[in-house]
C-alpha positions in Angstrom: 1.9 -54.1 -34.6 3.7 -52.1 -31.9 1.7 -49.4 -30.0 3.2 -46.0 -31.1 2.4 -42.7 -29.3 3.6 -39.4 -30.8 4.5 -37.0 -28.2 4.2 -33.4 -29.2 6.4 -31.2 -27.2 5.1 -27.6 -26.7 5.8 -25.3 -23.7 7.1 -28.3 -21.8 10.6 -28.7 -23.1 11.9 -31.0 -20.3 11.9 -34.7 -19.4 11.6 -34.2 -15.6 8.1 -33.9 -14.1 6.3 -34.3 -17.4 3.2 -36.3 -16.9 2.2 -36.4 -20.6 5.6 -37.6 -21.8 5.9 -40.0 -18.8 2.5 -41.6 -19.7 3.6 -41.9 -23.3 6.7 -43.7 -22.3 4.9 -46.0 -20.0 1.8 -46.8 -22.4 3.6 -47.2 -25.7 6.0 -49.7 -27.2 7.5 -46.8 -29.1 7.4 -43.1 -28.6 8.0 -40.5 -31.3 8.9 -37.2 -29.8 8.2 -34.1 -32.0 8.6 -30.4 -31.8 7.1 -28.1 -34.5 8.3 -24.6 -35.1 5.2 -22.6 -36.2 6.0 -19.8 -38.7 3.0 -17.8 -37.3 5.2 -17.1 -34.2 7.6 -14.9 -36.2 5.2 -12.6 -38.2 5.1 -8.9 -37.7 2.5 -7.5 -35.2 -0.3 -5.7 -36.9 0.3 -2.0 -37.3 3.5 -2.1 -35.3 7.1 -2.4 -36.4 8.2 -5.5 -34.6 7.8 -9.2 -34.8 5.6 -11.3 -32.5 8.7 -13.4 -31.4 11.8 -11.4 -31.5 15.4 -12.6 -31.7 16.1 -13.2 -28.0 13.1 -15.4 -27.5 13.7 -17.1 -30.8 17.3 -17.8 -29.8 16.3 -19.1 -26.3 13.7 -21.5 -28.0 16.1 -23.0 -30.4 18.7 -23.5 -27.6 15.9 -25.2 -25.5 14.7 -27.5 -28.3 18.5 -28.4 -29.1 19.1 -29.2 -25.4 15.8 -31.5 -25.4 17.1 -33.3 -28.6 20.4 -34.0 -26.8 18.6 -35.2 -23.7 16.4 -37.6 -25.8 19.4 -38.9 -27.6 21.0 -39.8 -24.4 17.9 -41.8 -23.5 18.1 -43.7 -26.8 15.5 -41.8 -28.9 15.6 -38.6 -31.0 13.5 -35.5 -31.3 11.8 -35.0 -34.8 12.0 -31.3 -35.6 9.6 -29.7 -38.2 8.7 -26.1 -39.3 5.1 -25.4 -40.5 1.5 -25.7 -39.5 1.6 -27.9 -36.4 -1.9 -29.4 -36.8 -1.1 -30.4 -40.4 2.4 -31.7 -39.6 1.3 -33.8 -36.7 -1.7 -35.3 -38.4 0.5 -36.3 -41.4 3.3 -37.6 -39.0 0.6 -39.7 -37.1 -0.6 -41.2 -40.3 2.8 -41.9 -41.7 4.2 -43.6 -38.4 1.0 -45.4 -37.7 0.6 -43.7 -34.4 -2.4 -44.6 -32.3 -2.4 -41.4 -30.3 -0.9 -38.0 -29.9 0.0 -36.9 -26.3 0.8 -33.2 -25.6 0.6 -30.8 -22.7 -2.7 -28.7 -22.5 -2.5 -24.9 -23.1 -5.1 -22.3 -22.2 -4.7 -19.3 -24.5 -6.5 -18.9 -27.8 -3.8 -19.4 -30.5 -2.8 -22.5 -28.7 -6.2 -24.0 -28.1 -7.2 -23.2 -31.7 -4.3 -25.5 -32.8 -5.5 -28.2 -30.3 -9.0 -27.9 -31.9 -7.7 -28.1 -35.5 -5.4 -31.0 -34.7 -8.3 -32.9 -33.0 -10.5 -32.5 -36.1 -7.7 -33.7 -38.4 -7.1 -36.8 -36.3 -10.7 -37.9 -36.2 -10.9 -39.4 -39.6 -7.5 -41.1 -38.9 -9.0 -42.6 -35.8 -6.0 -41.2 -33.7 -6.7 -40.0 -30.2 -5.4 -36.6 -28.9 -4.8 -36.7 -25.1 -3.8 -33.4 -23.5 -2.2 -33.2 -20.0 -2.2 -30.4 -17.7 1.4 -29.6 -16.5 2.3 -25.9 -16.4 1.2 -24.9 -12.9 2.2 -25.6 -9.4 -1.4 -26.7 -8.4 -3.1 -29.1 -10.8 -6.3 -27.6 -12.3 -8.2 -30.7 -11.1 -7.0 -30.1 -7.5 -8.4 -26.7 -7.2 -10.9 -26.3 -4.3 -13.3 -24.5 -6.6 -14.7 -24.8 -10.2 -12.7 -22.6 -12.6 -15.9 -20.4 -13.3 -15.8 -19.6 -9.5 -12.1 -18.6 -9.5 -11.7 -15.8 -6.8 -11.1 -12.4 -8.6 -8.8 -11.4 -5.9 -5.2 -13.1 -5.8 -5.2 -13.2 -1.9 -8.5 -15.2 -1.8 -7.2 -17.5 -4.4 -3.9 -18.0 -2.6 -5.6 -18.6 0.9 -7.9 -21.2 -0.6 -5.3 -23.2 -2.5 -2.8 -23.1 0.4 -5.5 -24.4 2.7 -7.4 -27.0 0.6 -5.2 -28.1 -2.2 -2.0 -30.2 -2.3 0.9 -29.8 -4.7 1.4 -33.1 -6.4 4.6 -35.1 -6.2 7.1 -34.7 -9.1 7.3 -37.3 -11.7 10.8 -38.8 -12.2 12.6 -38.5 -15.6 12.3 -41.6 -17.7 15.5 -43.8 -17.7 15.1 -44.8 -21.4 12.9 -43.8 -24.2 12.1 -46.3 -26.9 12.0 -44.5 -30.2 10.4 -45.7 -33.4 11.8 -49.1 -34.9 11.2 -47.8 -38.4 13.5 -44.7 -38.6 11.8 -41.4 -39.1 13.8 -38.4 -40.5 14.6 -36.3 -37.4 15.0 -33.1 -39.5 17.5 -30.2 -39.1 17.4 -27.8 -36.2 16.4 -24.3 -37.5 18.7 -21.4 -37.0 18.0 -17.8 -36.4 18.5 -17.3 -40.2 15.6 -19.8 -40.8 13.3 -17.2 -39.5 15.0 -14.3 -41.3 16.8 -13.0 -38.2 20.5 -11.8 -38.4 22.7 -14.9 -38.4 24.4 -14.2 -35.1 22.9 -12.8 -31.9 25.2 -10.3 -30.3 24.9 -10.7 -26.5 25.3 -7.5 -24.6 27.9 -7.8 -22.0 26.0 -5.6 -19.7 23.2 -8.3 -19.4 22.3 -9.5 -16.0 22.0 -13.1 -17.0 23.6 -14.9 -19.9 20.2 -16.7 -20.6 20.6 -20.0 -22.3 17.7 -22.2 -23.1 17.1 -25.8 -22.0 16.4 -28.1 -19.2 20.1 -28.7 -18.5 20.9 -25.0 -17.9 17.7 -24.6 -15.9 18.4 -27.5 -13.5 21.9 -26.1 -13.0 20.6 -22.6 -12.2 18.1 -24.1 -9.7 20.9 -26.0 -8.0 23.1 -23.0 -7.8 20.5 -20.5 -6.7 19.2 -22.7 -3.9 21.9 -25.0 -2.8 25.3 -23.8 -3.9 24.8 -20.0 -3.3 22.1 -20.1 -0.7 20.5 -17.1 -2.5 17.0 -18.0 -1.6 17.7 -17.3 2.1 17.4 -13.6 1.4 15.2 -13.6 -1.8 12.6 -11.4 -0.2 15.0 -8.6 0.6 16.8 -8.8 -2.6 14.1 -9.5 -5.2 13.4 -5.8 -6.1 17.0 -5.3 -7.2 17.8 -3.9 -10.7 21.4 -4.8 -11.4 23.3 -8.3 -11.5 22.4 -11.9 -11.7 21.7 -12.9 -8.1 19.0 -10.5 -6.7 16.1 -12.7 -8.0 15.9 -16.3 -9.1 15.5 -15.6 -12.8 13.7 -18.9 -13.0 10.9 -17.2 -15.3 12.5 -17.9 -18.6 13.0 -21.6 -18.1 9.4 -21.8 -16.6 7.9 -20.2 -19.6 9.1 -22.7 -22.0 8.6 -25.6 -19.3 12.4 -26.2 -19.2 11.8 -26.2 -15.4 8.8 -27.5 -13.6 7.3 -25.3 -10.9 6.6 -28.4 -8.8 10.3 -29.2 -8.8 11.1 -25.7 -7.6 8.6 -26.1 -5.0 10.0 -29.5 -3.8 13.5 -28.1 -3.7 12.3 -25.1 -1.6 10.6 -27.4 0.8 13.7 -29.6 1.2 15.7 -26.5 1.6 13.3 -25.4 4.5 13.9 -28.8 6.1 17.6 -29.0 5.7 18.7 -25.4 6.1 16.2 -22.5 7.0 12.6 -21.7 6.5 11.8 -18.0 6.5 9.9 -15.3 4.7 12.3 -15.5 1.8 11.7 -19.3 1.2 8.0 -18.8 1.3 8.1 -15.8 -1.0 9.6 -17.9 -3.8 6.5 -20.2 -3.5 4.3 -17.1 -3.3 5.6 -16.0 -6.6 4.9 -19.5 -8.2 1.3 -19.2 -6.9 1.0 -15.8 -8.6 2.1 -17.5 -11.8 -0.6 -20.1 -11.3 -3.3 -17.5 -10.7 -2.6 -15.8 -14.0 -2.9 -19.0 -15.9 -6.2 -19.8 -14.2 -7.4 -16.3 -14.9 -6.6 -16.9 -18.6 -8.4 -20.2 -18.5 -11.4 -18.5 -17.0 -11.6 -15.4 -19.1 -10.4 -16.6 -22.5 -9.7 -13.9 -25.0 -10.7 -11.0 -22.8 -7.2 -10.8 -21.5 -6.0 -9.7 -24.9 -8.5 -7.1 -25.7 -8.2 -3.5 -24.7 -11.2 -3.5 -22.5 -9.6 -6.4 -20.5 -10.9 -8.9 -18.1 -13.4 -6.2 -16.8 -14.7 -5.7 -20.3 -14.3 -2.0 -19.6 -15.5 -0.2 -22.8 -15.5 3.2 -21.3 -11.6 3.5 -21.2 -10.3 5.1 -24.3 -6.7 4.6 -25.2 -4.4 6.7 -27.5 -3.0 5.1 -30.5 0.1 7.2 -31.3 2.8 5.2 -33.1 5.5 7.9 -32.7 5.0 8.4 -29.0 4.8 4.6 -28.6 8.1 4.2 -30.3 9.8 6.7 -28.1 8.7 4.6 -25.1 9.8 1.3 -26.9 13.2 2.6 -27.9 14.0 4.1 -24.5 14.0 7.6 -25.8 11.3 9.1 -23.4 13.8 11.5 -21.7 12.8 9.9 -18.3 16.0 8.0 -17.4 14.4 5.3 -15.2 12.1 4.4 -18.0 14.6 4.5 -20.7 17.3 2.4 -18.8 14.7 -0.4 -18.3 13.5 -0.3 -21.9 17.0 -0.3 -23.3 18.0 -3.2 -21.0 15.1 -5.2 -22.5 15.9 -4.1 -26.0 19.6 -5.2 -25.6 19.1 -8.3 -23.6 15.5 -9.7 -23.7 15.3 -9.2 -19.9 13.8 -6.7 -17.5 13.4 -6.8 -13.8 9.9 -7.1 -12.2 10.3 -3.6 -10.7 11.2 -2.2 -14.1 8.3 -3.8 -15.9 5.7 -2.4 -13.4 7.2 1.2 -13.9 7.5 1.1 -17.6 4.0 -0.3 -18.0 2.5 2.4 -15.5 4.3 5.1 -17.5 2.9 3.9 -20.8 -0.6 3.5 -19.6 -0.9 6.3 -16.9 1.4 9.0 -18.1 1.2 8.7 -21.9 -2.3 7.1 -22.1 -1.2 4.8 -24.8 -3.2 1.5 -25.7 -1.8 -1.0 -23.2 -2.1 -3.9 -25.6 0.7 -2.4 -27.6 3.0 -2.5 -24.7 2.0 -6.1 -23.9 2.7 -7.1 -27.5 6.0 -5.3 -27.3 6.9 -7.2 -24.1 5.8 -10.4 -25.9 8.2 -9.8 -28.8 11.2 -9.1 -26.6 11.1 -10.8 -23.2 12.9 -14.2 -23.0 10.5 -15.2 -20.2 7.3 -14.3 -22.1 4.4 -16.3 -21.0 1.0 -15.3 -22.3 -0.9 -15.7 -19.2 1.5 -13.8 -16.9 2.4 -11.0 -19.4 -1.1 -10.1 -20.5 -2.5 -10.7 -17.0 0.0 -8.2 -15.5 -0.8 -5.7 -18.2 -4.5 -6.0 -17.5 -3.7 -5.1 -13.9 -1.5 -2.1 -14.5 -4.0 -0.9 -17.2 -6.8 -1.0 -14.7 -8.8 -3.5 -16.8 -7.9 -6.5 -14.7 -9.5 -8.0 -11.6 -7.5 -6.1 -9.1 -9.2 -5.0 -6.0 -6.6 -2.4 -5.3 -7.8 -0.1 -8.1 -8.6 3.4 -6.9 -12.4 4.2 -6.8 -12.4 6.0 -10.1 -11.3 2.8 -11.9 -7.9 4.4 -12.8 -4.9 2.2 -13.2 -2.5 1.4 -10.4 -0.3 4.5 -10.6 3.5 4.7 -10.1 5.2 7.7 -9.2 8.2 7.1 -11.5 10.5 9.6 -9.7 9.9 8.1 -6.2 10.4 4.6 -7.6 13.6 5.6 -9.2 15.1 7.3 -6.0 13.9 4.3 -4.0 15.2 1.5 -6.1 18.1 3.1 -7.9 19.2 5.7 -5.2 22.7 6.0 -6.4 21.7 6.0 -10.1 23.9 3.1 -10.9 21.2 1.2 -12.9 20.4 4.2 -15.0 24.0 4.9 -15.6 24.7 1.2 -16.6 22.2 1.4 -19.4 22.5 5.2 -20.2 26.2 5.8 -20.2 25.6 9.3 -21.6 24.5 10.3 -18.1 27.6 8.7 -16.5 28.9 12.0 -15.1 25.5 13.4 -13.8 25.5 13.2 -9.9 23.1 10.6 -8.3 20.9 13.2 -6.8 20.3 14.9 -10.4 20.3 12.0 -12.7 16.6 10.9 -12.2 15.5 14.5 -13.1 18.2 15.1 -15.7 16.0 17.4 -17.7 16.2 20.0 -14.9 20.0 20.4 -15.6 20.9 24.0 -16.4 23.1 24.8 -19.6 26.0 25.2 -17.2 25.4 21.8 -15.4 24.9 20.1 -18.8 28.4 21.3 -20.0 29.8 20.4 -16.5 28.4 16.8 -16.6 29.1 16.3 -20.4 25.5 15.9 -21.5 23.7 18.1 -23.9 20.0 17.6 -23.5 18.1 17.2 -26.9 21.4 15.9 -28.5 23.1 13.3 -26.2 19.9 12.6 -24.4 16.3 13.4 -25.4 14.1 16.0 -23.8 11.3 14.3 -21.8 7.9 13.5 -23.4 6.1 14.7 -20.3 7.1 17.1 -17.6 8.7 14.9 -14.9 8.5 17.6 -12.1 4.9 16.5 -11.6 6.2 13.5 -9.6 8.1 15.6 -7.0 4.8 17.6 -6.4 2.5 14.6 -6.5 2.3 12.5 -3.4 0.9 9.6 -5.3 3.4 7.1 -3.9 2.9 3.4 -4.7 
């Protein structure tokens, strides 16, 4: 009887540099690739009027799985697609196909590890092994120069140690051929947005910075274009805080989040670029960002469910948060009356993307200026961001809320505070970004647009904007920022 391994694709939707899949292809006579859409991804978030996974992320995921299926077909196999409880479906498939083992990538956050445990229990009586492979980070967890329980609390210490004492492993080549099962298994239909009760068509906003499309094929093309064809990495450090357009930052995060792109492949390409073209602060900075991404994953591995609780990694039970749904929804819908905040929120609501600079500002505003429970903000980002990754998203929110392991907190334990006005005038001096997403403010001069609530009735009529009608009155008084010297 042929040795069959069922390979369960999760957040590793690629054939390049995929250790678990590579091992399955090498070890087995026949490999059965599977992807399971889990209905629990699409439920409504408790108490809040949005879904855990919104339309942009769902669409991107369907595209990525479709691309993976095409790639496997070109290698002589197919991708079995199912919708339902992953542990049940996989155990049943293993039994039906006579698989001796299930291989998959290892996840670290609770919902994912609960499924791993459930699957493992179901496979025991079937005498089927479950082998999990680490594959989401730049540095392999086994190569860290310390035990995970001794993970440094400070990113800089983590970075210094891994850079000095750990090696990035070589990438694993893409299999040339994949031998699928000799007895046919029904591949199953690819779900559509309508399968999960979304509108049939996703309208893509023409103002979007990047027309994100899921899948390894697009990811590899983006990598090639960003580094080699357009040389954009050469100036990455100077441009990465941009707000408008496709080219100011790498935008790799969406493909990294679903594993359409391997961080080790990016690292390898950057290193090759440094040898063949130029090595500078910008080339290093892209690697620096990948190390940050690793840090958040290892933090999640060390602290478990703490990253999802209002008290955070610090387990700070003294911080009290407001739970005001109306005020929260004004933030979520980009109706706070603070143009820099609203523009960023509307960009995310319309496209599923927001710049790093934007994220830090809107998070600081929700937490520090409105005092709203930061976990609501993190859940809203989870729903909307195409590049959502649980470790980076919740890790970053822990930081901004002052419940993370950040040494740069102020001494009274307050969150890292952003002066929104000084940020807006620094990163959107001409007001172009704000006007791109808030066209109702198009005629307001740059020097007045970031404090639009100060316009006199005469100025409002001159610039064609009626405060309270065309654009909301502010939820807090923004003039505090011009007085405060709390610059970030």
